[in-house]
mmJSON file of the N, C-alpha and C atoms, coordinates in Angstrom:
{"data_MODEL":{"atom_site":{
"group_PDB":["ATOM","ATOM","ATOM","ATOM","ATOM","ATOM","ATOM","ATOM","ATOM","ATOM","ATOM","ATOM","ATOM","ATOM","ATOM","ATOM","ATOM","ATOM","ATOM","ATOM","ATOM","ATOM","ATOM","ATOM","ATOM","ATOM","ATOM","ATOM","ATOM","ATOM","ATOM","ATOM","ATOM","ATOM","ATOM","ATOM","ATOM","ATOM","ATOM","ATOM","ATOM","ATOM","ATOM","ATOM","ATOM","ATOM","ATOM","ATOM","ATOM","ATOM","ATOM","ATOM","ATOM","ATOM","ATOM","ATOM","ATOM","ATOM","ATOM","ATOM","ATOM","ATOM","ATOM","ATOM","ATOM","ATOM","ATOM","ATOM","ATOM","ATOM","ATOM","ATOM","ATOM","ATOM","ATOM","ATOM","ATOM","ATOM","ATOM","ATOM","ATOM","ATOM","ATOM","ATOM","ATOM","ATOM","ATOM","ATOM","ATOM","ATOM","ATOM","ATOM","ATOM","ATOM","ATOM","ATOM","ATOM","ATOM","ATOM","ATOM","ATOM","ATOM","ATOM","ATOM","ATOM","ATOM","ATOM","ATOM","ATOM","ATOM","ATOM","ATOM","ATOM","ATOM","ATOM","ATOM","ATOM","ATOM","ATOM","ATOM","ATOM","ATOM","ATOM","ATOM","ATOM","ATOM","ATOM","ATOM","ATOM","ATOM","ATOM","ATOM","ATOM","ATOM","ATOM","ATOM","ATOM","ATOM","ATOM","ATOM","ATOM","ATOM","ATOM","ATOM","ATOM","ATOM","ATOM","ATOM","ATOM","ATOM","ATOM","ATOM","ATOM","ATOM","ATOM","ATOM","ATOM","ATOM","ATOM","ATOM","ATOM","ATOM","ATOM","ATOM","ATOM","ATOM","ATOM","ATOM","ATOM","ATOM","ATOM","ATOM","ATOM","ATOM","ATOM","ATOM","ATOM","ATOM","ATOM","ATOM","ATOM","ATOM","ATOM","ATOM","ATOM","ATOM","ATOM","ATOM","ATOM","ATOM","ATOM","ATOM"],
"id":[1,2,3,4,5,6,7,8,9,10,11,12,13,14,15,16,17,18,19,20,21,22,23,24,25,26,27,28,29,30,31,32,33,34,35,36,37,38,39,40,41,42,43,44,45,46,47,48,49,50,51,52,53,54,55,56,57,58,59,60,61,62,63,64,65,66,67,68,69,70,71,72,73,74,75,76,77,78,79,80,81,82,83,84,85,86,87,88,89,90,91,92,93,94,95,96,97,98,99,100,101,102,103,104,105,106,107,108,109,110,111,112,113,114,115,116,117,118,119,120,121,122,123,124,125,126,127,128,129,130,131,132,133,134,135,136,137,138,139,140,141,142,143,144,145,146,147,148,149,150,151,152,153,154,155,156,157,158,159,160,161,162,163,164,165,166,167,168,169,170,171,172,173,174,175,176,177,178,179,180,181,182,183,184,185,186,187,188,189,190,191,192],
"type_symbol":["N","C","C","N","C","C","N","C","C","N","C","C","N","C","C","N","C","C","N","C","C","N","C","C","N","C","C","N","C","C","N","C","C","N","C","C","N","C","C","N","C","C","N","C","C","N","C","C","N","C","C","N","C","C","N","C","C","N","C","C","N","C","C","N","C","C","N","C","C","N","C","C","N","C","C","N","C","C","N","C","C","N","C","C","N","C","C","N","C","C","N","C","C","N","C","C","N","C","C","N","C","C","N","C","C","N","C","C","N","C","C","N","C","C","N","C","C","N","C","C","N","C","C","N","C","C","N","C","C","N","C","C","N","C","C","N","C","C","N","C","C","N","C","C","N","C","C","N","C","C","N","C","C","N","C","C","N","C","C","N","C","C","N","C","C","N","C","C","N","C","C","N","C","C","N","C","C","N","C","C","N","C","C","N","C","C","N","C","C","N","C","C"],
"label_atom_id":["N","CA","C","N","CA","C","N","CA","C","N","CA","C","N","CA","C","N","CA","C","N","CA","C","N","CA","C","N","CA","C","N","CA","C","N","CA","C","N","CA","C","N","CA","C","N","CA","C","N","CA","C","N","CA","C","N","CA","C","N","CA","C","N","CA","C","N","CA","C","N","CA","C","N","CA","C","N","CA","C","N","CA","C","N","CA","C","N","CA","C","N","CA","C","N","CA","C","N","CA","C","N","CA","C","N","CA","C","N","CA","C","N","CA","C","N","CA","C","N","CA","C","N","CA","C","N","CA","C","N","CA","C","N","CA","C","N","CA","C","N","CA","C","N","CA","C","N","CA","C","N","CA","C","N","CA","C","N","CA","C","N","CA","C","N","CA","C","N","CA","C","N","CA","C","N","CA","C","N","CA","C","N","CA","C","N","CA","C","N","CA","C","N","CA","C","N","CA","C","N","CA","C","N","CA","C","N","CA","C","N","CA","C","N","CA","C","N","CA","C","N","CA","C"],
"label_alt_id":[null,null,null,null,null,null,null,null,null,null,null,null,null,null,null,null,null,null,null,null,null,null,null,null,null,null,null,null,null,null,null,null,null,null,null,null,null,null,null,null,null,null,null,null,null,null,null,null,null,null,null,null,null,null,null,null,null,null,null,null,null,null,null,null,null,null,null,null,null,null,null,null,null,null,null,null,null,null,null,null,null,null,null,null,null,null,null,null,null,null,null,null,null,null,null,null,null,null,null,null,null,null,null,null,null,null,null,null,null,null,null,null,null,null,null,null,null,null,null,null,null,null,null,null,null,null,null,null,null,null,null,null,null,null,null,null,null,null,null,null,null,null,null,null,null,null,null,null,null,null,null,null,null,null,null,null,null,null,null,null,null,null,null,null,null,null,null,null,null,null,null,null,null,null,null,null,null,null,null,null,null,null,null,null,null,null,null,null,null,null,null,null],
"label_comp_id":["MET","MET","MET","ASP","ASP","ASP","ILE","ILE","ILE","ILE","ILE","ILE","ALA","ALA","ALA","PRO","PRO","PRO","ILE","ILE","ILE","LEU","LEU","LEU","LEU","LEU","LEU","MET","MET","MET","PHE","PHE","PHE","GLY","GLY","GLY","VAL","VAL","VAL","ARG","ARG","ARG","LEU","LEU","LEU","GLY","GLY","GLY","THR","THR","THR","ALA","ALA","ALA","ALA","ALA","ALA","ASN","ASN","ASN","ALA","ALA","ALA","SER","SER","SER","LEU","LEU","LEU","LEU","LEU","LEU","GLY","GLY","GLY","ASN","ASN","ASN","PHE","PHE","PHE","GLU","GLU","GLU","ILE","ILE","ILE","VAL","VAL","VAL","ALA","ALA","ALA","THR","THR","THR","THR","THR","THR","ILE","ILE","ILE","ILE","ILE","ILE","ALA","ALA","ALA","PHE","PHE","PHE","MET","MET","MET","ILE","ILE","ILE","PHE","PHE","PHE","LYS","LYS","LYS","GLU","GLU","GLU","LYS","LYS","LYS","VAL","VAL","VAL","SER","SER","SER","LYS","LYS","LYS","ARG","ARG","ARG","LEU","LEU","LEU","TRP","TRP","TRP","GLY","GLY","GLY","ALA","ALA","ALA","ILE","ILE","ILE","GLY","GLY","GLY","LEU","LEU","LEU","VAL","VAL","VAL","THR","THR","THR","TYR","TYR","TYR","SER","SER","SER","SER","SER","SER","GLY","GLY","GLY","ARG","ARG","ARG","PHE","PHE","PHE","GLU","GLU","GLU","GLY","GLY","GLY"],
"label_asym_id":["A","A","A","A","A","A","A","A","A","A","A","A","A","A","A","A","A","A","A","A","A","A","A","A","A","A","A","A","A","A","A","A","A","A","A","A","A","A","A","A","A","A","A","A","A","A","A","A","A","A","A","A","A","A","A","A","A","A","A","A","A","A","A","A","A","A","A","A","A","A","A","A","A","A","A","A","A","A","A","A","A","A","A","A","A","A","A","A","A","A","A","A","A","A","A","A","A","A","A","A","A","A","A","A","A","A","A","A","A","A","A","A","A","A","A","A","A","A","A","A","A","A","A","A","A","A","A","A","A","A","A","A","A","A","A","A","A","A","A","A","A","A","A","A","A","A","A","A","A","A","A","A","A","A","A","A","A","A","A","A","A","A","A","A","A","A","A","A","A","A","A","A","A","A","A","A","A","A","A","A","A","A","A","A","A","A","A","A","A","A","A","A"],
"label_entity_id":["1","1","1","1","1","1","1","1","1","1","1","1","1","1","1","1","1","1","1","1","1","1","1","1","1","1","1","1","1","1","1","1","1","1","1","1","1","1","1","1","1","1","1","1","1","1","1","1","1","1","1","1","1","1","1","1","1","1","1","1","1","1","1","1","1","1","1","1","1","1","1","1","1","1","1","1","1","1","1","1","1","1","1","1","1","1","1","1","1","1","1","1","1","1","1","1","1","1","1","1","1","1","1","1","1","1","1","1","1","1","1","1","1","1","1","1","1","1","1","1","1","1","1","1","1","1","1","1","1","1","1","1","1","1","1","1","1","1","1","1","1","1","1","1","1","1","1","1","1","1","1","1","1","1","1","1","1","1","1","1","1","1","1","1","1","1","1","1","1","1","1","1","1","1","1","1","1","1","1","1","1","1","1","1","1","1","1","1","1","1","1","1"],
"label_seq_id":[1,1,1,2,2,2,3,3,3,4,4,4,5,5,5,6,6,6,7,7,7,8,8,8,9,9,9,10,10,10,11,11,11,12,12,12,13,13,13,14,14,14,15,15,15,16,16,16,17,17,17,18,18,18,19,19,19,20,20,20,21,21,21,22,22,22,23,23,23,24,24,24,25,25,25,26,26,26,27,27,27,28,28,28,29,29,29,30,30,30,31,31,31,32,32,32,33,33,33,34,34,34,35,35,35,36,36,36,37,37,37,38,38,38,39,39,39,40,40,40,41,41,41,42,42,42,43,43,43,44,44,44,45,45,45,46,46,46,47,47,47,48,48,48,49,49,49,50,50,50,51,51,51,52,52,52,53,53,53,54,54,54,55,55,55,56,56,56,57,57,57,58,58,58,59,59,59,60,60,60,61,61,61,62,62,62,63,63,63,64,64,64],
"pdbx_PDB_ins_code":[null,null,null,null,null,null,null,null,null,null,null,null,null,null,null,null,null,null,null,null,null,null,null,null,null,null,null,null,null,null,null,null,null,null,null,null,null,null,null,null,null,null,null,null,null,null,null,null,null,null,null,null,null,null,null,null,null,null,null,null,null,null,null,null,null,null,null,null,null,null,null,null,null,null,null,null,null,null,null,null,null,null,null,null,null,null,null,null,null,null,null,null,null,null,null,null,null,null,null,null,null,null,null,null,null,null,null,null,null,null,null,null,null,null,null,null,null,null,null,null,null,null,null,null,null,null,null,null,null,null,null,null,null,null,null,null,null,null,null,null,null,null,null,null,null,null,null,null,null,null,null,null,null,null,null,null,null,null,null,null,null,null,null,null,null,null,null,null,null,null,null,null,null,null,null,null,null,null,null,null,null,null,null,null,null,null,null,null,null,null,null,null],
"Cartn_x":[-10.485,-10.311,-10.427,-10.133,-10.159,-11.561,-12.565,-13.942,-14.531,-13.907,-14.469,-14.472,-13.382,-13.284,-14.371,-14.6,-15.662,-17.055,-17.296,-18.601,-18.794,-17.774,-17.866,-18.001,-17.317,-17.445,-18.881,-19.511,-20.897,-21.834,-21.639,-22.474,-22.25,-20.996,-20.685,-21.269,-21.176,-21.728,-23.252,-23.821,-25.279,-25.78,-25.023,-25.442,-25.123,-24.173,-23.762,-24.474,-24.089,-24.655,-23.782,-24.314,-23.556,-22.323,-22.467,-21.339,-20.219,-20.576,-19.56,-18.854,-19.602,-19.003,-18.046,-18.415,-17.557,-16.273,-16.391,-15.206,-14.284,-14.846,-14.02,-13.331,-14.02,-13.411,-12.248,-12.409,-11.333,-10.172,-10.475,-9.426,-8.67,-9.181,-8.524,-7.104,-6.889,-5.55,-4.563,-5.041,-4.18,-3.76,-4.717,-4.411,-3.476,-3.733,-2.895,-1.465,-1.312,0.023,0.775,0.087,0.75,1.149,0.309,0.664,1.879,1.887,3.032,4.306,4.198,5.354,5.897,5.002,5.435,5.835,5.061,5.309,6.278,6.072,6.861,8.007,8.178,9.276,9.311,8.121,8.027,8.437,9.038,9.392,8.163,7.939,6.795,7.341,6.976,7.484,6.815,7.434,6.871,5.506,5.379,4.11,2.988,3.309,2.313,1.98,2.987,2.703,1.765,1.974,1.084,-0.336,-0.472,-1.798,-2.448,-1.66,-2.183,-2.683,-1.916,-2.337,-3.643,-3.781,-5.009,-6.214,-6.034,-7.136,-7.53,-6.544,-6.823,-7.553,-7.078,-7.72,-9.173,-9.376,-10.729,-11.649,-11.126,-11.96,-12.391,-11.505,-11.833,-12.711,-12.506,-13.253,-14.721,-15.056,-16.442,-17.1,-16.445,-16.982,-18.302,-18.372,-19.599,-19.798],
"Cartn_y":[-21.924,-20.514,-19.637,-20.175,-19.358,-18.96,-19.555,-19.264,-18.093,-17.74,-16.703,-15.333,-14.966,-13.635,-13.399,-14.317,-14.059,-13.982,-14.767,-14.722,-13.373,-12.903,-11.59,-10.479,-10.635,-9.652,-9.599,-10.75,-10.786,-10.092,-10.337,-9.667,-8.16,-7.746,-6.323,-5.616,-6.256,-5.663,-5.594,-6.601,-6.645,-5.531,-5.232,-4.219,-2.801,-2.654,-1.331,-0.916,0.245,0.744,0.308,0.453,0.098,0.992,2.254,3.183,2.783,2.397,1.966,0.703,-0.243,-1.486,-1.194,-0.283,0.074,0.74,1.648,2.328,1.359,0.441,-0.555,-1.472,-1.84,-2.683,-1.984,-0.705,0.063,0.292,0.482,0.774,-0.478,-1.646,-2.9,-2.972,-2.49,-2.534,-1.683,-0.593,0.262,-0.476,-1.068,-1.798,-2.973,-3.703,-4.848,-4.416,-3.337,-2.847,-2.374,-1.677,-1.173,-2.331,-3.337,-4.521,-5.213,-5.385,-6.034,-5.219,-3.911,-3.029,-3.083,-2.982,-2.888,-4.232,-5.262,-6.545,-7.421,-7.472,-8.381,-7.689,-6.377,-5.597,-5.647,-5.66,-5.637,-4.256,-4.238,-2.954,-2.406,-1.111,-0.436,0.684,0.649,1.64,3.002,4.021,5.373,5.418,4.678,4.646,4.055,2.985,2.385,3.314,4.023,4.993,6.08,6.482,7.468,6.948,5.692,5.074,4.946,4.585,4.48,5.844,6.875,8.223,8.624,8.32,8.67,7.89,6.6,5.797,6.29,6.583,7.095,8.424,9.326,10.623,10.476,9.653,9.498,8.789,7.848,7.156,8.108,8.956,9.917,11.044,11.422,12.541,12.22,11.003,10.652,9.867,9.807,9.022,9.592,10.841,11.336,12.726],
"Cartn_z":[-12.365,-12.059,-13.303,-14.461,-15.677,-16.108,-15.54,-15.939,-15.145,-14.046,-13.172,-13.844,-14.51,-15.122,-16.176,-17.121,-18.097,-17.473,-16.437,-15.775,-15.101,-14.396,-13.752,-14.788,-15.919,-16.994,-17.51,-17.693,-18.168,-17.191,-15.894,-14.898,-14.909,-15.022,-15.049,-16.257,-17.425,-18.635,-18.542,-17.959,-17.815,-16.893,-15.863,-14.898,-15.359,-16.247,-16.698,-17.967,-18.455,-19.702,-20.873,-22.067,-23.268,-23.412,-23.061,-23.148,-22.194,-20.981,-20.014,-20.481,-21.026,-21.517,-22.667,-23.546,-24.666,-24.184,-23.242,-22.714,-21.993,-21.23,-20.539,-21.528,-22.583,-23.608,-24.294,-24.588,-25.216,-24.253,-22.99,-22.014,-21.59,-21.943,-21.565,-22.123,-23.33,-23.918,-23.127,-22.567,-21.751,-20.481,-19.809,-18.577,-18.842,-19.91,-20.253,-20.552,-21.289,-21.629,-20.391,-19.519,-18.307,-17.395,-17.282,-16.487,-17.087,-18.405,-19.065,-18.877,-18.934,-18.764,-17.336,-16.354,-14.959,-14.36,-14.634,-13.985,-14.782,-16.097,-16.923,-17.649,-17.414,-17.977,-19.505,-20.119,-21.579,-22.088,-23.267,-23.879,-24.584,-24.405,-25.02,-25.902,-27.164,-28.115,-27.902,-28.47,-28.396,-29.081,-30.136,-30.867,-30.003,-29.265,-28.379,-27.218,-26.67,-25.611,-26.124,-27.374,-27.974,-28.083,-28.504,-28.609,-27.236,-26.241,-24.872,-24.396,-24.694,-24.318,-24.984,-26.27,-26.983,-26.461,-26.199,-25.669,-24.281,-23.452,-22.102,-22.179,-23.04,-23.198,-23.675,-24.678,-25.214,-24.225,-23.456,-22.466,-21.365,-20.917,-19.869,-20.386,-21.615,-22.206,-22.376,-22.741,-23.027,-21.899,-20.758,-19.647,-19.137,-18.964,-18.353,-18.668],
"occupancy":[1.0,1.0,1.0,1.0,1.0,1.0,1.0,1.0,1.0,1.0,1.0,1.0,1.0,1.0,1.0,1.0,1.0,1.0,1.0,1.0,1.0,1.0,1.0,1.0,1.0,1.0,1.0,1.0,1.0,1.0,1.0,1.0,1.0,1.0,1.0,1.0,1.0,1.0,1.0,1.0,1.0,1.0,1.0,1.0,1.0,1.0,1.0,1.0,1.0,1.0,1.0,1.0,1.0,1.0,1.0,1.0,1.0,1.0,1.0,1.0,1.0,1.0,1.0,1.0,1.0,1.0,1.0,1.0,1.0,1.0,1.0,1.0,1.0,1.0,1.0,1.0,1.0,1.0,1.0,1.0,1.0,1.0,1.0,1.0,1.0,1.0,1.0,1.0,1.0,1.0,1.0,1.0,1.0,1.0,1.0,1.0,1.0,1.0,1.0,1.0,1.0,1.0,1.0,1.0,1.0,1.0,1.0,1.0,1.0,1.0,1.0,1.0,1.0,1.0,1.0,1.0,1.0,1.0,1.0,1.0,1.0,1.0,1.0,1.0,1.0,1.0,1.0,1.0,1.0,1.0,1.0,1.0,1.0,1.0,1.0,1.0,1.0,1.0,1.0,1.0,1.0,1.0,1.0,1.0,1.0,1.0,1.0,1.0,1.0,1.0,1.0,1.0,1.0,1.0,1.0,1.0,1.0,1.0,1.0,1.0,1.0,1.0,1.0,1.0,1.0,1.0,1.0,1.0,1.0,1.0,1.0,1.0,1.0,1.0,1.0,1.0,1.0,1.0,1.0,1.0,1.0,1.0,1.0,1.0,1.0,1.0,1.0,1.0,1.0,1.0,1.0,1.0],
"B_iso_or_equiv":[0.0,0.0,0.0,0.0,0.0,0.0,0.0,0.0,0.0,0.0,0.0,0.0,0.0,0.0,0.0,0.0,0.0,0.0,0.0,0.0,0.0,0.0,0.0,0.0,0.0,0.0,0.0,0.0,0.0,0.0,0.0,0.0,0.0,0.0,0.0,0.0,0.0,0.0,0.0,0.0,0.0,0.0,0.0,0.0,0.0,0.0,0.0,0.0,0.0,0.0,0.0,0.0,0.0,0.0,0.0,0.0,0.0,0.0,0.0,0.0,0.0,0.0,0.0,0.0,0.0,0.0,0.0,0.0,0.0,0.0,0.0,0.0,0.0,0.0,0.0,0.0,0.0,0.0,0.0,0.0,0.0,0.0,0.0,0.0,0.0,0.0,0.0,0.0,0.0,0.0,0.0,0.0,0.0,0.0,0.0,0.0,0.0,0.0,0.0,0.0,0.0,0.0,0.0,0.0,0.0,0.0,0.0,0.0,0.0,0.0,0.0,0.0,0.0,0.0,0.0,0.0,0.0,0.0,0.0,0.0,0.0,0.0,0.0,0.0,0.0,0.0,0.0,0.0,0.0,0.0,0.0,0.0,0.0,0.0,0.0,0.0,0.0,0.0,0.0,0.0,0.0,0.0,0.0,0.0,0.0,0.0,0.0,0.0,0.0,0.0,0.0,0.0,0.0,0.0,0.0,0.0,0.0,0.0,0.0,0.0,0.0,0.0,0.0,0.0,0.0,0.0,0.0,0.0,0.0,0.0,0.0,0.0,0.0,0.0,0.0,0.0,0.0,0.0,0.0,0.0,0.0,0.0,0.0,0.0,0.0,0.0,0.0,0.0,0.0,0.0,0.0,0.0],
"pdbx_formal_charge":[null,null,null,null,null,null,null,null,null,null,null,null,null,null,null,null,null,null,null,null,null,null,null,null,null,null,null,null,null,null,null,null,null,null,null,null,null,null,null,null,null,null,null,null,null,null,null,null,null,null,null,null,null,null,null,null,null,null,null,null,null,null,null,null,null,null,null,null,null,null,null,null,null,null,null,null,null,null,null,null,null,null,null,null,null,null,null,null,null,null,null,null,null,null,null,null,null,null,null,null,null,null,null,null,null,null,null,null,null,null,null,null,null,null,null,null,null,null,null,null,null,null,null,null,null,null,null,null,null,null,null,null,null,null,null,null,null,null,null,null,null,null,null,null,null,null,null,null,null,null,null,null,null,null,null,null,null,null,null,null,null,null,null,null,null,null,null,null,null,null,null,null,null,null,null,null,null,null,null,null,null,null,null,null,null,null,null,null,null,null,null,null],
"auth_seq_id":[1,1,1,2,2,2,3,3,3,4,4,4,5,5,5,6,6,6,7,7,7,8,8,8,9,9,9,10,10,10,11,11,11,12,12,12,13,13,13,14,14,14,15,15,15,16,16,16,17,17,17,18,18,18,19,19,19,20,20,20,21,21,21,22,22,22,23,23,23,24,24,24,25,25,25,26,26,26,27,27,27,28,28,28,29,29,29,30,30,30,31,31,31,32,32,32,33,33,33,34,34,34,35,35,35,36,36,36,37,37,37,38,38,38,39,39,39,40,40,40,41,41,41,42,42,42,43,43,43,44,44,44,45,45,45,46,46,46,47,47,47,48,48,48,49,49,49,50,50,50,51,51,51,52,52,52,53,53,53,54,54,54,55,55,55,56,56,56,57,57,57,58,58,58,59,59,59,60,60,60,61,61,61,62,62,62,63,63,63,64,64,64],
"auth_comp_id":["MET","MET","MET","ASP","ASP","ASP","ILE","ILE","ILE","ILE","ILE","ILE","ALA","ALA","ALA","PRO","PRO","PRO","ILE","ILE","ILE","LEU","LEU","LEU","LEU","LEU","LEU","MET","MET","MET","PHE","PHE","PHE","GLY","GLY","GLY","VAL","VAL","VAL","ARG","ARG","ARG","LEU","LEU","LEU","GLY","GLY","GLY","THR","THR","THR","ALA","ALA","ALA","ALA","ALA","ALA","ASN","ASN","ASN","ALA","ALA","ALA","SER","SER","SER","LEU","LEU","LEU","LEU","LEU","LEU","GLY","GLY","GLY","ASN","ASN","ASN","PHE","PHE","PHE","GLU","GLU","GLU","ILE","ILE","ILE","VAL","VAL","VAL","ALA","ALA","ALA","THR","THR","THR","THR","THR","THR","ILE","ILE","ILE","ILE","ILE","ILE","ALA","ALA","ALA","PHE","PHE","PHE","MET","MET","MET","ILE","ILE","ILE","PHE","PHE","PHE","LYS","LYS","LYS","GLU","GLU","GLU","LYS","LYS","LYS","VAL","VAL","VAL","SER","SER","SER","LYS","LYS","LYS","ARG","ARG","ARG","LEU","LEU","LEU","TRP","TRP","TRP","GLY","GLY","GLY","ALA","ALA","ALA","ILE","ILE","ILE","GLY","GLY","GLY","LEU","LEU","LEU","VAL","VAL","VAL","THR","THR","THR","TYR","TYR","TYR","SER","SER","SER","SER","SER","SER","GLY","GLY","GLY","ARG","ARG","ARG","PHE","PHE","PHE","GLU","GLU","GLU","GLY","GLY","GLY"],
"auth_asym_id":["A","A","A","A","A","A","A","A","A","A","A","A","A","A","A","A","A","A","A","A","A","A","A","A","A","A","A","A","A","A","A","A","A","A","A","A","A","A","A","A","A","A","A","A","A","A","A","A","A","A","A","A","A","A","A","A","A","A","A","A","A","A","A","A","A","A","A","A","A","A","A","A","A","A","A","A","A","A","A","A","A","A","A","A","A","A","A","A","A","A","A","A","A","A","A","A","A","A","A","A","A","A","A","A","A","A","A","A","A","A","A","A","A","A","A","A","A","A","A","A","A","A","A","A","A","A","A","A","A","A","A","A","A","A","A","A","A","A","A","A","A","A","A","A","A","A","A","A","A","A","A","A","A","A","A","A","A","A","A","A","A","A","A","A","A","A","A","A","A","A","A","A","A","A","A","A","A","A","A","A","A","A","A","A","A","A","A","A","A","A","A","A"],
"auth_atom_id":["N","CA","C","N","CA","C","N","CA","C","N","CA","C","N","CA","C","N","CA","C","N","CA","C","N","CA","C","N","CA","C","N","CA","C","N","CA","C","N","CA","C","N","CA","C","N","CA","C","N","CA","C","N","CA","C","N","CA","C","N","CA","C","N","CA","C","N","CA","C","N","CA","C","N","CA","C","N","CA","C","N","CA","C","N","CA","C","N","CA","C","N","CA","C","N","CA","C","N","CA","C","N","CA","C","N","CA","C","N","CA","C","N","CA","C","N","CA","C","N","CA","C","N","CA","C","N","CA","C","N","CA","C","N","CA","C","N","CA","C","N","CA","C","N","CA","C","N","CA","C","N","CA","C","N","CA","C","N","CA","C","N","CA","C","N","CA","C","N","CA","C","N","CA","C","N","CA","C","N","CA","C","N","CA","C","N","CA","C","N","CA","C","N","CA","C","N","CA","C","N","CA","C","N","CA","C","N","CA","C","N","CA","C","N","CA","C","N","CA","C","N","CA","C"],
"pdbx_PDB_model_num":[1,1,1,1,1,1,1,1,1,1,1,1,1,1,1,1,1,1,1,1,1,1,1,1,1,1,1,1,1,1,1,1,1,1,1,1,1,1,1,1,1,1,1,1,1,1,1,1,1,1,1,1,1,1,1,1,1,1,1,1,1,1,1,1,1,1,1,1,1,1,1,1,1,1,1,1,1,1,1,1,1,1,1,1,1,1,1,1,1,1,1,1,1,1,1,1,1,1,1,1,1,1,1,1,1,1,1,1,1,1,1,1,1,1,1,1,1,1,1,1,1,1,1,1,1,1,1,1,1,1,1,1,1,1,1,1,1,1,1,1,1,1,1,1,1,1,1,1,1,1,1,1,1,1,1,1,1,1,1,1,1,1,1,1,1,1,1,1,1,1,1,1,1,1,1,1,1,1,1,1,1,1,1,1,1,1,1,1,1,1,1,1]
}}}
């Protein structure tokens, strides 16, 4: 089962543009942090919330 995600990622990157792949790669840290916070009850510092906000803002700003 662990091989499915990288294969799907390769297909997605191949079908998308370089800009979309870059934005998804940058936004991955946001998704991972939010999952860890909500599901695993990880503590998130103010500094990390600030970084998440900046990454989210920049990803949305340059999307299209």
